[in-house]
N, C-alpha and C positions, 0 to 999 in steps of 0.2 A: 503491500502502501504505498500512494504516494500522500508523506507529510506539508503541508508547508509552511512558511517560515511561521512563528506566534509573537507579535507584540510585544516589546518589551516589561509594559505596565498590564499588560497581560497574564504573563507567565508570571511575571510577582506575584498578581491576585490572588494566582494558585496555588504558589509553593506555601506564600503567608496562611491559602486554608488548609495544608495537614502539618503545619508549621515546620517547615523546612526552609534555607536562607543562602537568596545566593549572595559569595563576595566577590568580591575584584579580586584575581592573582595574577597575574606578573603578566601574561597577553591575556588569557579566555575569562572567563569566570567559574569560579567554583560554585558550586553543590554538594548544601553540609547536609543534613537529616535533622530531626529534632534532638538528637544525640549527642549534635555538633559533630556527628562520623563528616572523612569522602565520601560522595558520592558518583563525578563524572567530574565532568568538562563541561561547561558553557560556551558556546560560539555565539554575537550576538555581532551583529553588519550594522555598518551605519553608515551614513554614507556625508556629501558636507547637505545632499539637502534634501537625500531623506532621515525616513524615523527610522527611531535602532530596533533589529526584529531577531529572535532566536532564529538562528541559520535550521533547516527542514530539518538536518541533522541527530543536531540533540534535541529537538523536540520528540523524538525518533525514541533515541536513545533516553530520556526523561519517561517517555512510555512503558517502555520495557521496565524501569527501576520502576517502575508504578509498582504494572502486570505484575514483576518478580516478589512482589509485595501484599497484592492481594488487593488494590486500589487499582480503585476505579480511574479513566482520563476522559474528557477533564472535568478536574474533584469540583465536586458540589457542595453546593451549604448544608449542613445538615441540620434536620429537622430539627426543632426541639418537639 
């Protein structure tokens, strides 16, 4: 299945829903889980006149990690 790039703000909102964090690394961004364990590197593309987007390959990696942990992609708000 082919994935589309995802807006950075949307990606950050998804990570916040599950308690994960995205921190700037040397070149790429690093994705950490709720226990502050490293999960993977995330590439965010940007240009002079374009918005920042998480590249499709990184969206696919994140989806695979969600699937391994038994979580739904994209994450949904928990109903009370």
